[in-house]
C-alpha positions as a printed NumPy array, in Angstrom:
array([[  0.002,   0.017,  -0.09 ],
       [  1.32 ,   3.351,  -0.665],
       [  1.133,   6.472,   1.493],
       [ -0.183,   9.641,  -0.046],
       [  2.058,  12.258,   0.81 ],
       [  3.063,  15.765,  -0.322],
       [  6.317,  17.101,  -1.362],
       [  6.579,  19.019,   1.886],
       [  5.967,  15.565,   3.719],
       [  8.873,  13.918,   1.881],
       [ 11.247,  16.876,   2.515],
       [ 10.363,  16.825,   6.197],
       [ 11.105,  13.183,   6.438],
       [ 14.337,  13.495,   4.705],
       [ 15.416,  16.363,   6.997],
       [ 14.697,  14.056,  10.08 ],
       [ 16.527,  11.142,   8.383],
       [ 19.648,  13.476,   7.743],
       [ 19.518,  14.801,  11.291],
       [ 19.224,  11.398,  12.96 ],
       [ 21.898,   9.909,  10.525],
       [ 24.584,  12.718,  10.788],
       [ 23.988,  14.287,  14.186],
       [ 21.87 ,  12.223,  16.465],
       [ 23.135,   8.525,  15.591],
       [ 26.879,   9.46 ,  16.045],
       [ 26.177,  11.07 ,  19.37 ],
       [ 24.294,   7.913,  20.509],
       [ 27.065,   5.614,  19.368],
       [ 29.499,   7.651,  21.697],
       [ 27.113,   7.181,  24.411],
       [ 27.147,   3.436,  23.859],
       [ 30.854,   3.23 ,  23.798],
       [ 31.16 ,   5.488,  26.863],
       [ 28.653,   3.392,  28.743],
       [ 30.255,   0.143,  27.725],
       [ 33.532,   1.283,  29.226],
       [ 31.736,   1.343,  32.752],
       [ 32.382,  -2.287,  33.056],
       [ 29.929,  -5.276,  33.657],
       [ 27.466,  -5.291,  30.942],
       [ 24.925,  -7.418,  32.749],
       [ 24.267,  -4.679,  35.271],
       [ 25.233,  -1.723,  33.245],
       [ 21.842,   0.386,  33.058],
       [ 23.569,   3.202,  31.008],
       [ 24.8  ,   0.732,  28.323],
       [ 21.288,  -0.816,  28.087],
       [ 19.623,   2.625,  27.876],
       [ 22.17 ,   3.686,  25.255],
       [ 21.613,   0.585,  23.119],
       [ 17.973,   1.115,  23.503],
       [ 18.162,   4.576,  22.125],
       [ 20.31 ,   3.505,  19.231],
       [ 17.775,   0.914,  18.307],
       [ 14.932,   3.356,  18.472],
       [ 17.003,   5.979,  16.397],
       [ 17.621,   3.131,  13.714],
       [ 14.112,   2.047,  13.779],
       [ 12.916,   5.566,  13.053],
       [ 15.238,   6.056,  10.041],
       [ 14.225,   2.803,   8.67 ],
       [ 10.321,   3.734,   9.098],
       [ 11.002,   7.036,   7.383],
       [ 13.033,   5.564,   4.511],
       [ 10.226,   3.042,   3.967],
       [  7.691,   5.727,   3.758],
       [  9.623,   7.786,   1.276],
       [ 10.226,   4.638,  -0.867],
       [  6.708,   3.746,  -0.903],
       [  5.134,   7.225,  -1.101],
       [  2.759,   8.46 ,  -3.797],
       [  3.352,  12.202,  -4.103],
       [ -0.033,  14.02 ,  -4.21 ],
       [ -0.965,  17.702,  -5.1  ],
       [ -2.516,  19.577,  -2.38 ],
       [ -4.509,  21.936,  -4.499],
       [ -8.29 ,  21.699,  -4.487],
       [-11.101,  24.009,  -6.064],
       [-11.847,  27.163,  -4.166],
       [-15.334,  26.211,  -3.13 ],
       [-14.578,  22.536,  -2.111],
       [-12.895,  20.964,   0.939],
       [ -9.425,  19.985,   0.25 ],
       [ -6.085,  19.132,   1.837],
       [ -4.931,  21.492,   4.623],
       [ -8.228,  23.317,   4.432],
       [ -9.817,  24.534,   7.934],
       [-13.36 ,  23.212,   7.79 ],
       [-16.043,  24.084,  10.393],
       [-18.314,  21.377,  10.851],
       [-21.683,  21.071,  12.52 ],
       [-22.501,  17.739,  14.239],
       [-26.209,  17.464,  14.204],
       [-26.484,  14.619,  17.085],
       [-24.495,  16.773,  19.43 ],
       [-25.626,  20.24 ,  18.204],
       [-22.053,  21.491,  18.318],
       [-19.659,  22.96 ,  15.781],
       [-16.003,  22.239,  15.477],
       [-13.068,  23.351,  13.127],
       [-10.84 ,  20.825,  11.861],
       [ -7.986,  20.884,   9.453],
       [ -7.426,  18.029,   6.924],
       [ -3.984,  16.675,   6.713],
       [ -1.953,  13.894,   5.381],
       [ -1.883,  10.74 ,   7.657],
       [  1.773,  11.591,   8.392],
       [  0.769,  15.023,   9.878],
       [ -2.432,  13.994,  11.651],
       [ -2.74 ,  15.171,  15.225],
       [ -6.387,  14.812,  16.762],
       [ -5.234,  16.852,  19.911],
       [ -4.804,  19.91 ,  17.6  ],
       [ -7.814,  19.099,  15.321],
       [ -5.694,  17.871,  12.434],
       [ -7.719,  15.156,  10.916],
       [ -6.126,  12.661,   8.272],
       [ -7.905,  12.79 ,   4.847],
       [ -7.846,   8.952,   5.109],
       [ -9.981,   8.902,   8.05 ],
       [-13.661,   8.24 ,   7.841],
       [-14.546,  11.837,   8.549],
       [-11.719,  13.051,   6.01 ],
       [-12.716,  10.872,   3.271],
       [-16.399,  11.899,   3.668],
       [-15.977,  15.629,   3.692],
       [-13.206,  15.9  ,   0.971],
       [-14.536,  17.521,  -2.099],
       [-17.653,  18.793,  -0.646],
       [-18.955,  22.377,  -0.472],
       [-20.198,  24.809,   2.128],
       [-24.011,  23.861,   3.113],
       [-23.481,  20.109,   2.153],
       [-24.829,  17.609,   4.734],
       [-22.979,  14.418,   4.61 ],
       [-23.167,  10.989,   6.356],
       [-20.011,   9.933,   8.064],
       [-19.769,   6.225,   8.381],
       [-17.241,   5.407,  11.266],
       [-18.018,   1.74 ,  11.054],
       [-20.82 ,  -0.593,  10.034],
       [-22.809,   0.329,  13.036],
       [-21.693,   3.801,  13.818],
       [-22.492,   6.804,  11.543],
       [-23.549,  10.479,  12.179],
       [-24.36 ,  13.486,   9.942],
       [-22.178,  16.65 ,   9.583],
       [-22.883,  19.753,   7.84 ],
       [-20.063,  21.941,   6.378],
       [-20.435,  25.443,   7.668],
       [-17.368,  27.203,   6.315],
       [-14.065,  26.343,   4.455],
       [-10.944,  28.383,   5.025],
       [ -8.498,  27.392,   2.283],
       [ -5.091,  26.401,   3.527],
       [ -1.663,  25.557,   2.055],
       [  0.738,  22.776,   2.655],
       [  3.4  ,  24.456,   4.582],
       [  5.999,  23.343,   6.979],
       [  4.305,  24.55 ,  10.135],
       [  2.658,  21.144,  10.8  ],
       [  5.192,  18.651,  12.134],
       [  5.408,  15.079,  11.093],
       [  4.009,  12.475,  13.509],
       [  6.434,  10.785,  15.806],
       [  6.027,   6.988,  17.102]])
């Protein structure tokens, strides 16, 4: 399966790979060497912690490289009157009688705590391409669904302000 990512997503991942490879990883290797010199490795917490940090760093580098290798680069542009990627959308939830503003992002930059919803989520897939005033049914699962109405759309751009997701 291919992840749909923008050029900015790939650029941010490559920057993280470069940082981890050229700055963070050499420092961690030095920490491992220093901790190894403390002696008995069976009871050496510093050594175990440094090795664990090295594995975590290497794992993140592998993850990012796989994401880049399997990525399908997409264009973030959309029509002015339709919900598109990086747009801020005010939604009205009929069941709750409440409104909420969300921002549609790529999966790599989703962050539900900051209202950044993936375009691949049930909500994101449903509202993508709709216009102000549209009432749409969001099917979260086979048994859970709800209606939302699109109240407003504020066009956004793919900039570097949204960080990429960590583990």
